[in-house]
N, C-alpha and C positions, 0 to 999 in steps of 0.2 A: 607784811602784811596788816593791814589795819583792822584794830581790836574790833569786833562786831556789838561790840557795848560803848563805843565811842555814837556818841550821839549827831543831828548834821550839824549843830554848833560847833561841836569838838571839830569835827573834819572841816570846817570855813574855818576854826581859827588855826587850823594847822597849814591852809593853804595862803592865808594873809600871813602867816611868818615867814613862808617862801618867797611871797613876793618882790618886797625889795631886794632879796639876791637873785632871784630870776632877771629881774631888771641890768641889776647890777652885772651878770654875767653875759647877759644876751649879744650876741654878735662877739663875745669872748672863747679864746681857744684856750679849753684847758686839753691835759696830756694825763692818760690814765695808764700806768703800767700795772699790767694784773697780772697776776700770777698767787699762787702759793694754794691755798685749799681753796679758795674761791674758783681756780679752775677744776678742780678736782669733785667737789660737792656739789649736786645736783642742783640743793635748794642754793646754797651761794651762786652759783653759775647763773641761772634766773635771776638773781636777784641782781647780780652784776649789770644784765643783758638788758632787764626792766628798765636800770639807772641809766643807762647810757642812751636808751630810745626817749625815756621823759627829758633828758639833758638838750637830746637833738631837734626835740617836737618843739621847744619853748624856747629853741635859737640858740644854742649854745654848738660851736666848733668843737667836735669831738676826734681826739687822736690814742689810739690803744699802740702802746705796745707791750710784747706780752714776752712771759718767760715759757719757763714748761720742764724745769730742775726735775721733779720728782718725774715726771715719765717719761726724760732721757733716763735718769736712773735705773726707773723700772724696765727698760729696754733694753738695759746694759748688763742688767742683773742677768734676764733671761738668757741673755750670749757668755755667761759664766764672766762680762767683765766686772772687775772692782772700781769704782768710783772712791776718789780723795779729793780733798778742798784743804785749799792754802788759804790763808786769809777769805774764807767766804767762797772764793772762786774754784771751780772745777778745774782740775787738773785734764789737759784736753790733746790727746794725741790724734794719729791722723786718721785710726779707724772711730777715735771719740767725734772727732768734729763732722765726720760723715754723717751718724748717726744721730748727731746734734741737728744737723740740718733738714735729715730726713725727717725727725720725728717734732723740730718749732715750724717748718717752711712747707709739708706735704700734710700734718696731721694738725694740729693745734688750730694752723693760722688758718687754714679751711674750715676747720670747725667755728670757729669764733663767726668769721665770714658768714655764715651758712645760718649760724643760730642770730647775728643781727638784722640779716635779711629777712628773717621769718618776723620778726618784730615791726617790720615796716621800713625798716630804713636800708639806704645803698650805702653797703659794705664793700673794699675794696681790698685785697691779701696784697701786700707787699712783704720780699724781703730786702734786707738792708743792700741787696746785690741788686735789685731791681734798678734802672734808669741811675745805675752808680749814686744811690742813695746813701752808704756807708761805705768810704771808700777805708779799710782799715788796716790798721799795722799791729803788731805785739806788743800786747800788755806783759809785763813782770806785775808778778806777785809782792807785796810790800808786806814782810814783815817784822815787826818789832818785836826784840829782846832786850828788856834790861831797860829800853827808851830807845835804843840804839836799832836803826832801818837799814834792813836788808833788800835787797832785790830778788825774785826767785820766778826763771823762765819753767812756764807749766804748758807751756806746748801753743796749740790752736785754741791760744786764746788772746783777743785782740781788745782795741779799743779805737775809736773813731780817730781818725788823721784829719778826715774831713767829712762834713754832713751836706748833701747838695736836696737842699729843703723843696726845691722848684718841685718836683713831682707831688709832691704831700701838699703845697700851696695850692697848686690846682685842683688837684679832688676834692679841697675843701670849699674851693672855689664855685664848685659844681656840687656841692650840695653833700658828697660820698662822706662816708665813717674810714679813714684809712687804717687799715692793722699792719701791724708791723713784726716780723720776725728779726731779731734778734740778732743776724749773720750777714757779716760784710765779706767784704773782698778786696786781699791785699794788693800791691802794686805787682806780687808776682803771679800775681792770678788765681793764689789759695783761698780758702773760705776761711775766716775767723767765728769764732764762736766769741761772741759779746756779754757782758752780764747784761741782762735785760733792763737792769735800774740803769745803769750807764746810756745808755741807750735812749729809754725814756727821757736824760739828762740834756743827752745832745740834742734829741730834738726837740724837746721844753725849749731848752735856749735860744735853739735857731727858728723857732716860729714866736721867739718872742712871747710866750701862752701867759695868759694869765695865773694859772697853777697848774701843776704838778703833782700826782698824789698817784703815791705809791703802796699800793695796796702790799699788806702782808701778812705774818701769821702770829703779830704781835697787837698788843696797843698801843705801841709806838717806844718812844726810847725810855732806860729805867737809870740812875745812877749806880744802882743795885736792884739785880732782876727778881729776886728773892723778897724782897723790900717792897708791895704794890705802893707803897707811900712816897717812893721816891721816883716814881713818877714824872717827866719833863714835857710840858707842855707847850713852851717854847725854847728853842735852842740856839744861841746865838755863835755865830761859822767858827768864832774863836775858841769857845767853850769847846765846841764839837771836835773841833782838830787836839784840842789838848783830850779829850777824853778817849780817844781813839789811841795816840800814843800813848797813854795811863795804860790804856788795856780796859778801862770802864765801858769802851765800847769796840764787841769783840765780834770774830766770828761775822755770821749772814747780816749782823745790822752793818759794817762799816761800808759794805758795795752801798747801801742802803743812806745812809747819813752822806758819803761823800758825792751820791747821785744828786741830794739835794744843794749842796754847797754848790757843786759843778752848774746846776739849773740854774741857778740864782747869778752866781758869775759869769754865764753867758748869755742873758739876758732875760729869763723866766722870772714873774713878778714875785710868787710866791712857791713854796714847796713844803710838803705834807707826807708825815710817812704815817698811816691808817692803816686800822683793822680789819682786814679784807676777810677776819674769819663772821664779821658782824653784817647780818642781812641789809642790803640800803644802807653800809655804810658810805657809798660815795656822796647820797639823798642828804642824808644827814650832815655829814662835812659843810655840803655846799648850800644846803637851804636851811638850817636848823641856826639858830644864833648861839647854840651850846658849842656847835663844831665837834670835832673829832680828833685822835690823835697828839702826834708832834709834831710842831713847824720850827721846820728850820729857817733860819734868819740871817 
């Protein structure tokens, strides 16, 4: 929300600062991975929807890939099922993947679409299973122990074997905002829960997106999370891989950094990890000189 104490000239200055960025991104495609507190806090949820509406109305093509981890965990807890993670990825048996699909595709996706439509946009919900958008295969979790790499089977957790992006391009061309749930289908016809960061990366790469923005619950990447002065505003690819191997980057930050690397390798122009706990973080990253978060180069 704009401070009421701002003068008319202050507000004009904000618009003038945004103008070159609006011009730069007009007609370009930006992929947003929507997750974390921004999905469960009502004020943050509203700010994300407002940001997306503003982007769309100034001529930016927006694609949203959403997560839903906290809601999946909450539902599992209600039925007495424990949740465990390996390297930031949820261990997913057959019952868990059914619940994940129900929550992601049936509940969260439709809610986002409704919120966007109420703001004057034309949003369309998709699962990765629609039009064979995401053909999946099993993903093994990677565990580093003393620099040694081990692969661990964590069940019905997938990765995109192939992305058939035509349906997304068709929707963009017709002025829609695609909202994608991260569920894919394997050759065996089984559903696979795919980490939303990786799905957003694959979609951004396939679309040759101008930017991938990953909303998370931290400011970005740190060399030492306890030392706020160690914040990294720009992270080189080789450095990022070394930080993962050495354990400097760990847990849930691993999929986010790997997703940024994957997006760029596959054709996206830039990728950022930004703080989704800050209202209007998307607009601050896109339309201000200061920007936000960590850029993975």
